[in-house]
C-alpha positions in Angstrom: 42.7 35.6 86.7 44.5 32.9 84.8 44.5 30.5 87.8 40.8 31.0 88.3 40.2 30.1 84.6 42.3 27.0 85.1 40.4 25.9 88.2 37.1 26.4 86.3 38.3 24.3 83.5 39.3 21.5 85.9 35.9 21.6 87.6 34.1 21.4 84.3 36.2 18.4 83.2 35.6 16.7 86.5 31.8 17.1 86.2 31.8 15.7 82.7 33.8 12.6 83.9 31.5 12.1 86.9 28.4 12.3 84.7 29.9 9.8 82.2 30.8 7.4 85.1 27.2 7.4 86.2 25.9 6.1 82.8 24.6 2.5 82.7 26.5 1.7 79.5 28.5 3.6 76.9 26.5 4.8 73.8 27.1 2.8 70.6 28.9 4.7 68.0 26.6 5.9 65.1 26.5 3.6 62.0 27.0 5.3 58.7 27.1 4.0 55.1 30.3 4.9 53.4 29.6 7.0 50.3 31.1 6.2 46.9 34.7 6.9 46.2 36.5 7.5 43.0 37.4 3.8 42.9 34.0 2.6 44.0 31.2 4.3 42.1 27.6 4.4 43.2 25.5 1.5 42.0 21.8 0.8 41.5 19.5 -2.2 40.7 19.8 -2.8 36.9 16.6 -2.4 34.8 15.2 -5.7 33.3 16.4 -6.4 29.8 14.4 -5.1 26.9 12.7 -8.1 25.1 14.2 -8.7 21.7 12.7 -10.3 18.6 14.5 -13.4 17.5 13.8 -15.9 14.8 12.8 -18.3 13.5 9.2 -17.7 14.6 6.1 -19.8 14.6 3.5 -18.9 12.1 0.6 -16.9 13.4 2.1 -16.4 16.8 3.7 -13.4 18.7 5.6 -11.4 17.9 3.5 -10.6 14.9 4.8 -12.5 11.8 3.8 -11.3 8.3 0.3 -12.1 7.1 -0.3 -14.9 4.7 0.4 -14.0 1.0 -2.7 -13.2 -1.0 -4.2 -15.4 -3.7 -1.4 -17.2 -5.6 -2.1 -17.5 -9.3 -0.4 -18.7 -12.5 0.7 -16.2 -15.1 2.3 -18.6 -17.5 2.8 -22.3 -18.1 5.2 -24.2 -20.3 6.3 -27.8 -20.5 9.1 -27.2 -18.0 8.1 -24.1 -16.0 5.3 -22.4 -14.1 5.2 -18.7 -13.6 3.4 -17.4 -10.4 2.2 -14.1 -8.9 0.6 -13.2 -5.6 -0.5 -10.3 -3.4 2.2 -9.1 -1.1 2.0 -10.0 2.6 1.6 -7.2 5.2 4.5 -7.0 7.6 4.1 -7.9 11.3 6.8 -6.7 13.7 9.3 -6.3 10.9 9.5 -5.6 7.1 9.0 -8.6 4.7 12.3 -9.4 3.1 11.7 -12.6 1.1 9.2 -15.4 0.2 9.5 -19.1 0.4 8.2 -21.1 -2.6 7.2 -24.7 -1.7 6.4 -27.1 -4.5 6.3 -30.7 -5.4 4.8 -33.0 -8.1 1.4 -34.3 -7.0 2.0 -37.6 -5.2 5.7 -37.0 -4.6 7.4 -37.2 -1.2 10.3 -34.9 -2.2 9.1 -31.3 -1.9 11.4 -28.4 -2.8 11.7 -25.1 -0.9 13.1 -22.1 -2.7 13.7 -18.7 -1.0 13.5 -15.7 -3.2 13.5 -11.9 -2.8 10.6 -9.8 -1.6 9.3 -9.7 -5.2 5.7 -11.0 -5.6 6.3 -13.0 -8.8 8.5 -16.0 -9.6 9.0 -18.6 -12.3 9.7 -22.2 -11.1 12.1 -23.7 -13.6 13.2 -27.2 -14.4 9.9 -29.0 -14.1 8.8 -32.2 -15.8 6.4 -32.0 -18.8 2.9 -33.3 -18.4 3.1 -33.2 -14.6 0.8 -31.6 -12.1 2.5 -29.7 -9.2 1.3 -28.5 -5.8 2.6 -25.0 -4.9 2.4 -22.8 -1.8 4.0 -19.5 -0.8 4.8 -18.0 2.6 6.4 -14.7 3.7 9.5 -14.2 5.7 10.7 -11.1 7.6 14.3 -9.9 8.3 14.6 -11.7 11.7 13.3 -15.0 10.5 9.6 -15.0 11.4 7.4 -16.7 8.8 3.8 -16.5 7.9 1.5 -19.4 7.4 1.5 -20.9 3.9 -1.0 -19.7 1.2 -3.8 -21.9 0.0 -2.5 -24.8 -2.1 -2.3 -24.1 -5.8 -2.3 -27.1 -8.1 -1.3 -26.6 -11.8 0.0 -28.7 -14.5 2.8 -28.2 -17.0 0.5 -29.4 -19.8 -1.0 -26.0 -20.6 -3.6 -25.5 -17.9 -5.4 -22.1 -18.1 -3.6 -19.3 -16.4 -6.7 -17.3 -15.7 -8.1 -19.4 -12.8 -7.2 -18.3 -9.3 -6.5 -20.3 -6.2 -9.3 -21.6 -4.1 -9.6 -23.8 -1.0 -12.9 -25.4 -1.6 -16.7 -24.9 -2.0 -18.2 -24.6 -5.5 -15.3 -22.7 -7.1 -13.7 -24.2 -10.2 -10.7 -26.5 -9.8 -7.4 -25.3 -11.0 -6.5 -28.4 -12.9 -8.2 -31.4 -14.3 -7.5 -34.3 -16.7 -10.0 -35.5 -19.3 -10.2 -38.7 -21.4 -12.4 -39.1 -24.4 -12.8 -42.7 -25.7 -14.8 -43.7 -28.8 -16.6 -46.9 -27.7 -18.2 -47.7 -31.0 -18.9 -46.2 -34.4 -20.9 -46.9 -37.5 -21.7 -44.9 -40.6 -23.2 -41.7 -39.4 -23.2 -42.5 -35.7 -20.9 -43.2 -32.7 -20.9 -43.6 -28.9 -18.1 -42.3 -26.7 -17.2 -42.2 -23.0 -15.9 -39.1 -21.2 -14.0 -39.2 -17.9 -12.8 -36.1 -16.1 -10.6 -36.2 -13.0 -10.9 -33.3 -10.6 -7.4 -32.2 -9.6 -8.1 -29.5 -7.0 -11.0 -28.4 -4.8 -14.2 -30.3 -4.2 -17.1 -29.1 -6.3 -20.9 -29.4 -5.8 -22.4 -29.2 -9.3 -20.2 -29.5 -12.4 -20.3 -28.9 -16.1 -18.1 -30.4 -18.8 -17.8 -28.7 -22.2 -16.0 -29.4 -25.4 -16.1 -28.4 -29.1 -17.7 -30.4 -31.9 -16.2 -30.9 -35.3 -18.0 -29.9 -38.4 -20.8 -32.4 -39.1 -20.9 -33.7 -35.5 -23.8 -33.5 -33.1 -24.8 -35.1 -29.7 -28.2 -36.6 -29.6 -28.2 -38.3 -26.2 -26.2 -38.6 -22.9 -26.2 -40.9 -19.9 -25.0 -40.0 -16.4 -25.4 -36.3 -17.5 -27.8 -33.9 -19.1 -26.6 -31.9 -22.1 -27.1 -28.7 -24.0 -26.2 -29.0 -27.6 -25.0 -26.1 -29.7 -23.8 -25.7 -33.3 -20.2 -26.1 -32.5 -20.0 -27.3 -28.9 -21.8 -29.4 -26.2 -22.1 -28.7 -22.5 -22.9 -31.6 -20.1 -24.2 -31.0 -16.6 -24.4 -33.3 -13.6 -27.4 -35.2 -12.5 -28.7 -34.9 -8.8 -27.0 -38.1 -7.9 -23.5 -37.3 -9.1 -23.0 -33.6 -8.6 -20.5 -33.8 -5.8 -16.9 -34.5 -6.8 -14.1 -34.4 -4.2 -10.5 -33.6 -5.0 -9.2 -36.6 -6.9 -12.7 -37.7 -7.8 -13.8 -38.6 -11.3 -16.9 -37.9 -13.4 -17.8 -40.4 -16.1 -20.6 -40.1 -18.6 -21.5 -41.4 -22.1 -22.7 -39.8 -25.2 -24.5 -40.9 -28.4 -23.9 -38.7 -31.5 -24.0 -38.4 -35.2 -21.3 -37.4 -37.6 -20.5 -36.9 -41.3 -17.1 -36.6 -42.9 -14.7 -37.3 -40.0 -15.1 -37.7 -36.3 -12.0 -36.3 -34.6 -11.5 -36.5 -30.8 -12.0 -33.1 -29.1 -8.7 -31.2 -28.8 -9.7 -29.9 -25.3 -12.3 -29.9 -22.6 -13.4 -27.8 -19.7 -14.5 -28.8 -16.2 -16.6 -26.3 -14.3 -15.1 -23.5 -16.5 -11.5 -24.7 -16.0 -9.7 -26.1 -19.1 -8.5 -29.7 -18.7 -5.3 -31.5 -19.8 -6.3 -34.2 -22.3 -5.1 -37.7 -21.8 -5.1 -40.4 -24.5 
């Protein structure tokens, strides 16, 4: 029984060998990818990096800087300081953390940039008396993106009204002006004078100049302007030919008047409803 099993086993082996010898070529061993081992963990294609927000940014470009601060206005003026307030900027990608205050004397080539907190008010100190300044404000977020600058505010340290708000043009009143009143001639009971007003801010189309009259004074005639007399003041209005005044432009007109007692020079004037700084 055992011998028969042995012979059968030999025959089976011989048949397998014979069949293998008849093959045209040996079969290639299967290819397999080795799996991860403890020292070689499984890897995968990394995900693309998440975009990050970095500064400084460019105004009005992605990724969403703060909006431009609202109208900048003066809240107080002294001989050496100008107090400002404005409407807060809306945040873009990130919270607003501070504001930049840019200012310089009109005509200067040395501007100053001051960074303050996120408060919407600031007093600029250390200014020169009797000097007009140009001022702009922009917002800054926590990663350095900045808004565009606000409209230019021009205000003088000589006591310009604090109730006039910023404007960029059109027929709105200027924020600062300078006026000169010169007596050209006088005689008992009468006088002539010349008034010159310089527009220090936005261009205007159509203007008015007003000033108070001393007791006993009156205006009887004007040239280069029409006038509306009153008991204690006179208002002068442009003619059709001289109604447009650009920034930096001047208005000049003359008046003929009467007086009794004394004839003082006006203490102040207004130009299109904005008080002017008087020049001697």
